[in-house]
N, C-alpha and C positions, 0 to 999 in steps of 0.2 A: 808517740805524737812524733814525726821525724824533725819538725821546725815547730818553732814559734814554743818551743820549751822552754819559760821564762828563770833565769839562773840568778838574776840577782836584781835589785830595786834598781839601778841603772838602765838594766834592760827592761823593767818590766814599764817605765816612764816612756821607752825608746818605741816599745810596743805599741804601747798604749796609743801615743801620738800616732804612729801609723794607721793605726786602726779608726783612729775616728777621720784622720786627714783624706785617707781613700779604703773605705771599708770595702769597697768591692775587689781590692786587688789582696787585701789582708786574709779574705775569706776565701775568697778563689786558689789563695797557695795552700791555705789549712785543708780544704778539701781535696785537690787537688794531689798532693803528697802524701795523704796518708789513709785514704780510702778506696774499695774497688769499687769501678764503674764500669759499667755496661755500654754507658754511652754518657759522654760530657756534657756541661751545659754548654746553654748557647747567651745564656744573660747570669749574671752573680744574683742579682735582686732586684725587681721593679715589685715598686709600693706606690702605694696611693694611701697616706694617711689619712686624710678627711675621709673616704669612703669605706677606710679599715681593710684593704685587700693588699695583701701581700704574698710575694713569692718571692725563695732561693733558689736557686741553679735549677732555673726555668729549662724543660725539657733534658733534664739528667734522668737516667736510666739506673737503678741500683736495687738492690734491697738489702734491708739491715741486718737482717736476719744471717745472710750470707757475711756480711762486714762483722758479725759479735761469733760467726763460730767456724763456718765454711773456710773459711782464709788462713785460720790459725792452725787445723788439722794438720800440713805437715810442719811447724814449728813447735807448735804446744798443744798437740794433740793427747800426750798423755798426762800434760800439765792439768790439776784441777783446776775446774772453773766454778763449780759451786762446792761450799763445804755447809751442808746442812745439821743445822742445831738443834735438835728435838726439844720439844718442852720439860720432858723427862731426862735431867741432864743420868740414870743410868741406862737409856736406851742409846745406843752406838751412834755416834755421828757419823754423815755419809759422806764420804770424798767423790764427786763425781765430776769425770774429767771431762775436756773440750770434747773428745770424740764418743765417750757416753751420750755425753748434752747432744753430740749434734746427732745420734742415733736417733734418742728420744724425741727427741724435735719434729725428726722426720716422719717417727711412726706416730705421733700424733696430728701431723699435718692432713699424714694417710687417713685417720681415723676420722677428723673432722670432717675430709672430703668425700669418705663414705657415706657421712651422715649427711648430706648434700650441703654442706657451707663451700662456696666460692669466693674468688675474688670478688671484694667490695663489700659482702655480709659482713654483721656486726654480729659478733659473738659476746655475750656477758658472761664473766670468772667471778663466781663465788666463791672463794675459797681462802683457808688459812696459808699461813706460812711454811708451804710444804714445798718439795722440788717441783712435782706438778701444777705452783704457779707460776716459777719461770718457762716452764716449759709451754703452758697454754700461749703465755703469751707471744714467745718466740717463734712457736709452731701458727697461729695467727699472723703474724708479721711474714712467715716464710712464704704462706700459700696467698697472702696479700688480702684476706679477712682481716676486719678492723675488731681490735681486741677492747675492750669495756671492763675494768677490772673494778668490782664493788665490793668497797669493805666489807668482810665477815663478821661487821659486828652492826650492820646496819638490818632494821626489822625489814617484815615481808612487804610491808609496805611501799619503803623505801628503796627496795630491790624491784616491786613491781615499776614506780614511777620512772627509775632509768632505763629497764628493759623496752618496757612501751616507748619509752621517749628516744630510743635510738633505733627500735623495730628490728632486737635481736631475735632469731627465729632458735638460739640454740645458747641453754648455759652450759656451763662447766662448774659442780658444786661438788661437794663432799658429803659424805656420811653426818660427818661431823664433825668439831675438832677442839682442841687440849687448848684449854687456857689458865697456867698455874695450875691449880687443884680441881677445877672444872671442867666440864666437856660440854658443848653447847652441839646440839642437833640444828644442824644446817640446811641437811635437807628437810626438814619439816618447815622451815623458813621458807625455801624456795616451794613447797608443793602450796604453800598459802598463798606466797605471790603469784603462784601461775594461776592461782583462779584469777586473779585482775589481771593477765597479760595473753591477750590473745592469740596473739603472732607467735609464739612458743611451741615447736614442734618437736624438740628434742633435747633433753636434759642427760649430760656425760655424768657420771656420779665415780667419784675418788673412794677407796677405799682407804679411811684413816685410823678412825675412834670403835668400829666393830660394830656402831650400833645399829638396833634395829632398824629399817626404815621401808618404807612401802614404796613400791614400784607400781608405774601402770604400764602395762603392756604396751610394747611400739612407740613409747615415748621415752623411758628411762632405760641406759644401758650402764651395766658398769665396766670402768674405764680398761681396770685390766683383763676382764675378756676379749674386748676389742684389739687392745695394745698387744695383744699376746699373738693375735694372729697378721696384724700392721706390717707392713714391710718397710723396713730400714731406711727402703731408698725414695726419695721422695725431689722432684725436678724442682726448685725454687721458680717463683715466680717474678718475670720483671718486673719492677713498679717505678710507676712516674716519681720523680721530685717530689710533684705536689699530690703525692696521691695520700688518703688519710690512712695514719699508722693507730692510732687509737681516740678513745673518746674517756674521758675522766671527768667525773662530775664533782663540784665543788658550791658550795652553798653562797646562792643568792640573796640581797636585800630584799629580792621579790621571795613569794612562795616558792617558784621552780628551780629547783636545781638545774645550773649550768653544767652544761656538757660540753665542757672544753676538747676543742678536735685541734689535736696535733698532728703533722705532716711529717711524711719520711727525711727527704734530706738534708732539711735543715736543722730538723730535731738529732738525726745523726753527728753530724758534725759539729754541733754547739753542746752537746750532753758530753763526747770522748773529749775536746778541748778542755771544757771544764775539769771534768775527775780526774785528767792528768795532773793539769796545774793547782789548783787546788787542795788537792792532797800528796800532789809531789811523790806520784804513784812509781815506784820500782818494779822490775820486772818480779821479783821473787816475793813482792809484800803479800801479805796475810789482810782484805781489808774487810770492815765489817761495819754496814750501816744498819741500825736496830731500828728502823723504820719500817711498817707495813706496804707492801708492794700495792695495796690499796690506796693508796695515795701518791702523789708524783715524786715525793723523793724517792721510794721504792722503784717504780720505773725508771729513775736518770741515775741514782746511783746504787741501786740495788744488780739490777739487770742491765740496763742498756749501756750508761758510761764506763761501769768495771769492763764488761766485754769484749767492749768496742775496742777496749785497751790490751785486750789478754790478761787479765786480771784474775786475781782470785776472791771471788767474793761470797761473802758468808751470809746464810738464811738462815735467820732463828725464829723458830715457832714461839720461845715463852717469852715470858716477862723477867723483867728485873728483881723481884722479890720472891722468887719461885725456884728453889723449895726456900731459898734466906733470901737477905738481901746483898749478897753476895755472887749472885748468880752473872752479872757483867764479868764482874773481875774474875770469877772462875774459868769463864769463856777466854775471856782474853791471855789466862796465863795456859790455858788448855791447847788454843790455836795457833799462838805468836802472834795474836794480832798487832800488825802494825799501825795503821790507820783507823780510831775507831771514830763513828758521826751519830751523836746520837738529840736529843731532845733537852729544851732546859726543865721541860716536868720532870724528865726523869730522873735529870742531876739534880732537882731541888727535893725532890723524895727521898733520893740515897742517899743525900747531905745529911738528912735528919736523923738516918742513922750511926752507929758509931764509926768512927774511923778506923775502928779495928777490923771493918770488914774489908775494907780498901787494901789497908796495911800487911794482911796473910796471905795477899798474892803476890805474885812477883808480874808487874806490868812494866818489865823492864824493854819487852818488844816493842812498846809503843812511841809511832816517831810524831805521828801527826794526831792531836783531836779535833772533833767539831761540837759546833752545834746548826740546829735547824729547827726552824717550825714558828719559832715565834722570837722576838725579842729576848736575849739573856741579860737577864739583872745581875748587878755586879756581885752581890754576896754569892751567886751558884757558880760565876764567873771565878772568884779567887779559889771555891772549894775544889774547881774543878783542877784547876792547873793546881793548886797545891798540894793535891792527895793524888789524883789520877793522869796528870800529865807529869807533877815531879818537878813542876817550873822549868822542865826540860824540854816538854814538847809543846809546838804552839797550838794556840785553839783559834783554829780557824771560823768564826763566828758568819754564819753564813745568810746570808740576804737574798730569795727569791720567792717564788709561787708556781702555782698549778699553772698559770697562766704564760710564765716566762720558760716554763721546760726545763730552764736548767739556772745554776747559782748564775745573782747578777753583781754584787757586791761581796767580797770576802779580801779578808788578808790573804795573801799566797807564805804558805809557811817557809822560813828563813830566810822570807825576804822581804815581808811588808810587818814593820815594826806592830805592834796590838797593842790595842788600847781597852780596857774593858768596857763593856756594853755595845763598842764601837764593831758596824759589818765593815769599817775602813773605807778601801778604795775601789772603785770599778774594776769589774773584769774589761779587757782589751775588748772593745768594740762596743761597748756597755756607755751613754752618754746620758747620766743622771740631769736632770734640772728641778729647782726646786721653786715653786711656782705662788703667787700669794691666792687669794680667793677675788682677785679681780682679774684673774687672768695673765697678772706680769710677772714676766720672769725675777726670781730674783738673786742678785749676783756679788758676788763677794762672800766672804766665809765668816763664820760666828752667824750663822742666820737660818732660822727653821721656814718651813713651807711644805706645799704639796708635794710629794714626788713623782717627776714622772718622766720617762724616758724619750728622749729627742728622735731618735732616730732607730727603727728596726733592726732586729738581731735574726740569726739565724731560727733560734730555739723557741722564737713566738707562737704562741698559736693562733690558728689562722683564722678561726671562729668560732661561736658556738654551735653546734649542731643543728640546722635545723632554724636557725632563729639568729642570721647575721646583723638583723637590724637593732635585736637587742645587744649584738656585740660590740656592733660601732655605737650606741648609746652608753653602752655601760664603761668605753675603755675609751674614748674618742672624743666624745663632745663636750665633756666638760673644759677639758684644755686641747683646743682643737691643734689639729699638727705633730699633737702627742700622746703618748700612751699615757695615759693616767692609771697609776698604781691601787691608788684607794688608800695608802699608807701616807702619812705624815713623817716625815727624818727634820733633823738637823744637820749640820754641817760646820764644822770644827773650824778651827784657826789653821788647820794646816790641808783641811778638803778633805777628813774624813767625814764620814756617813754615819750617822746614826737614827735607826729607825723607833718613831716613837709611839706605833701603834696604829690603827685602823682608823679612818677619817668618815667610814661609813657604816651602817648597820653589821657589819661583820664582827664579831666575838673569834679572838683567839682563845680556845680553851684545852688545855694540854695538847698543844700544837694542831688540832684539829679546828679550821674555821667552819666557824657556826652563823649561819644567817638568822637576824633575828627574826622574820617572819614566820618563815616556817614553823619556827619553833610556837610561836603564836599563833599560829594558823592550829599548830594542835591542842594546843591547850583549852584552843575556843570549842574543840569538837565536846569538851565535857559540860554537859547538859547544865550544868549549875554555874556555870563562867557566861560572861556576859561580854565582858572586853580584858585585855591583857596588856602589857609591854615588858618587853625583856631588856636587862641591860647587864653588861658586866661589872665584875668588880674586883678589885685585887686579892689571889687566894696565894699561902704560902708554896704550893706545890705545885697548882695549875696554871701558875701566870695570873689568869683569869678565870674567875668561876660564875654561873649563870645566877641575875637574882630576878625574880619575877613579880610585878605587880599587879593584881587582879582583880578586877570587878567581880562580884556575886551577882545573879539575876533577882536575887532577893537579900536582905539585910543577913542572911547567913548566922542570925542568932543563934537557930534552932540546930544549926549544924556542928558536927564534932570535925574543929578546921586543922588536925594532926591527921584526921583522916582523909578529909577533903584534899590535903598536899599529897597525902600517898596516892589518892586518885589519880591528881594532876599528873604527876611524874610517872603513872603508870600509863597512860594515857599518851604522855611525849615519848614514853622508852617504845608501846608498840607501835606509832607511827614514825618515828626517826631512829628510835634505838638508843639504846642506854647511856651514849654519850652527850647526850643532848638534855639529860636531866638538869632540872635546877638545883643548885645546894641551895638558896633560901625564896621562900615564897610570902608574900605581905598582901595581906585582903584589903583592898582600899575601897572607898566610895566612888572615885572620881580618879583621873589623869591630868597630869596638867598639860592643856593641849594651848596651840595657839588659835586664835580667831579663827582661820584656815582649816582648824580642825588637823594642823599636827602636834604629833608628844614631841613635848620639849623635853628630849632623853638627857638632854646635858645634867639635868637637876636630877634627875632618876637615878645618874650615877653618880653624882655628888650623894646623895642620897642612901645607896646603896652602898657606897663607899666609907659611910660614916662622918663624911664631911660635912659638917653645917653652917660653916663660917661666911661663904658668901653666895649668894643665889645669882647672884649677877642681875640681870633687868629681866622682872615679869613682867613689865607694862603689859608686853602683848602678848599675856595670856587671857583666855578668855573666863579663866577662875582660878584667879591668883591665891586665893584662900587654899586652894586644894594642898601646896605647898608645904605650906604649914602642919596640915591635917597628916599628911604623910609622914614629914619630917617627926612629929609627935608621935605616930604610930611605929615607927623607928625604932625611936627610942624607947 
């Protein structure tokens, strides 16, 4: 980034003030001086927060893949764009240059074109963390198709719901995937999903595990066969600033996942800007984000943000503990990683192991370490700082969401004084406000409230695919004129922000946002279940885990309760995937409900956490006696 790279704290405050006073001028300069455009915009931003209508760089023409790859070829053609570190450490890592990546992306774009994909079509990608995942994403963007990556841990039902919602005609998958000492047959899951997806015409299959797969003639194709014949030349499609770039599904507090739609220009500008500043990226750095590309972190900070800056980015197929609990530290030493970005769940998990696993590796290449996915607790922060960062690497504790497209609040390394558990200060251009439940703004410091954003930023999602009304109601009606994040936050005496957690029915488990409603819908599919309620409870490793309160259709006295719990978790796994399974299940005769029928979840959360001290006002409950019954059952 030629301009607005922040070098010290006074400059941060100066740039922040400029960005708030005149956001149009601020983002106009960044966009103009750091990217390649076919046509310049005639309006920086146009917005109507009441109706959730937002446009950035109106009428500009560009292509994001051209900015990620093509423009780097002259200066960085031989530079490594992607390091692929396989699941098995004995398998050789791949170093893919910008020139090689560009050629692979062009070939993939030609393959997809030959399969009938054209500009505006949706392509669902259900791949493990292998290079073809990044290639597929960039190829879709190059040809103007809309990519929708589905995390390769979801069930066939979850895959089918996403494919049907976005109307994808093509799915890209692999025969299988490796994860630690396991292999998973992904093509089998896709085959089951397609039974429920009438629109799918073609399936492109990547060879990874070599497992046997069923092939349907005329529908299924091996990528290798088509790739070999494909031309390495492709004419990049010219896209409008507000053309759809990707749809990424996130859990909703209602049963149906939300397909968040991000468009091209604003997302490009924001991810590139935040990557450069939050990670203090320098030309020869080796950057590693451990997230899965199936989540927004992987989109913004494995693929787009790094490649827009001409960086070397690592794609890691494995898990932190395979074959030993030092895999992360071994990879850092092996590739001389300079920036390391991971989740508090991983940190907590590895902190339970002996510190010797860390100390045996040379981590001196590290300059910046980061945290993403959920608020990091104090103990994990200090362990990370002491053992991984060696008290010399600043921790960038980042807060942002699928909906925001990029990092919103974060320390800037070597600039912002860090404070354990605090995301600290907003990025330039971001205007956070705290609101009370009566929709009044809370001014001053040492206060807490509902976290909202006052002014739109370039990376904000534009809508929910196919349901703009839901987008408006979810994010813009609770506090009119502002974007409501769904998170609570506190602001300390110097203006630092600390995220205190979700205020809606979303639970963050191991960094994954899980809506309670779809899990409850899954549980209720079990023939023995009458009703259920899910809450989160504190977990040493996951941060939060899932606790289910389940009402059976009969008293269940004759049933094997332990077997019933396994059956319920199997239903959840089949419909949503293993990530949504419950850690604890308690069978109850009723749930605490208000007279209007709303479940009082705050009581269930206290019981799940083992806090029986004060349940507050239960006078509005239809059945206040049930609270003691559930509590006694927990004890």
